[in-house]
C-alpha positions in Angstrom: 0.7 -31.8 10.0 -2.9 -30.6 9.7 -1.6 -27.9 11.8 1.8 -26.9 9.0 -1.6 -27.0 6.3 -3.4 -25.3 7.4 -0.7 -22.5 7.8 0.7 -22.7 4.8 -3.4 -22.6 3.2 -3.9 -19.1 5.8 -1.0 -18.0 3.7 -2.2 -18.9 0.4 -6.1 -17.2 1.7 -4.0 -13.2 1.7 -2.9 -14.7 -1.4 -6.2 -14.8 -3.3 -7.5 -12.2 -1.3 -4.8 -8.9 -2.3 -5.1 -10.9 -6.0 -8.1 -10.2 -6.0 -8.2 -6.8 -5.1 -5.2 -6.2 -7.7 -7.6 -8.3 -10.6 -9.7 -5.2 -10.7 -12.4 -7.1 -11.1 -11.0 -9.6 -13.0 -10.1 -7.6 -16.1 -6.4 -8.3 -15.1 -4.9 -11.4 -16.3 -2.2 -12.4 -14.0 -3.6 -11.1 -10.6 -6.8 -13.3 -11.7 -5.1 -16.4 -12.6 -3.1 -15.8 -9.3 -6.0 -15.3 -7.6 -8.0 -18.7 -8.8 -4.4 -20.8 -8.3 -4.1 -19.5 -4.9 -8.2 -19.9 -4.1 -8.0 -23.6 -4.8 -5.2 -24.6 -3.2 -5.9 -22.9 0.0 -9.4 -24.5 -0.1 -7.9 -27.5 -0.3 -5.8 -27.4 2.0 -8.0 -25.9 4.8 -10.2 -29.2 3.0 -7.4 -31.1 4.7 -7.0 -29.7 7.7 -10.4 -30.2 8.5 -10.3 -34.0 8.1 -8.3 -33.2 10.9 -8.8 -30.6 13.2 -11.7 -29.6 14.9 -13.8 -27.7 12.3 -14.1 -24.3 14.2 -10.9 -24.0 14.8 -9.8 -24.8 11.7 -12.0 -22.1 10.0 -11.2 -19.9 12.8 -7.6 -20.3 12.3 -7.5 -19.6 8.8 -9.7 -16.8 8.3 -7.3 -15.0 11.2 -3.9 -15.7 9.1 -5.8 -14.8 6.1 -7.1 -11.4 7.6 -3.9 -10.2 9.5 -1.4 -11.4 6.5 -3.8 -9.3 4.4 -3.7 -6.1 6.6 -0.3 -6.0 6.9 0.1 -6.9 3.2 -2.1 -3.6 2.6 0.4 -1.2 5.4 3.3 -3.0 3.8 2.7 -1.1 0.1 1.3 1.7 1.0 -3.0 0.4 0.3 -3.9 0.7 3.7 -2.3 3.2 6.6 -1.3 2.1 9.7 -2.2 3.1 12.9 -1.8 2.3 16.2 -5.4 0.8 16.6 -5.0 -1.0 14.1 -1.8 -2.7 15.0 -3.4 -3.1 18.5 -6.6 -4.8 17.2 -4.3 -7.3 14.4 -2.2 -8.8 17.8 -5.2 -9.5 19.4 -6.1 -11.7 16.6 -2.9 -13.1 16.1 -3.5 -13.7 20.1 -6.6 -15.0 19.7 -5.2 -17.8 16.7 -2.5 -19.2 18.6 -4.9 -19.1 21.6 -7.0 -21.4 19.5 -4.2 -23.6 18.4 -2.9 -24.3 22.3 -6.5 -25.2 23.3 -7.2 -27.8 20.8 
């Protein structure tokens, strides 16, 4: 259960990171509200997961999921360029997250 909650918390990290950028310094209401709600939910999920998983593992997985999804979303929406190097590095990050799960 902790791993599922951690996965969802990582997804919400990508949501709040993207909403934070879209809020334009908290000057746009809807992205600011999405940021706040996703941030709280993501932190609650991380806190729950950390009560059942090692802190370092939980935090690294949470950050990794959020970073990969945020970067992929930026490429899909055209806000950032796709490149072979970026894709390979993101795949490496995914491999590291999967490896942490495998050894935990």
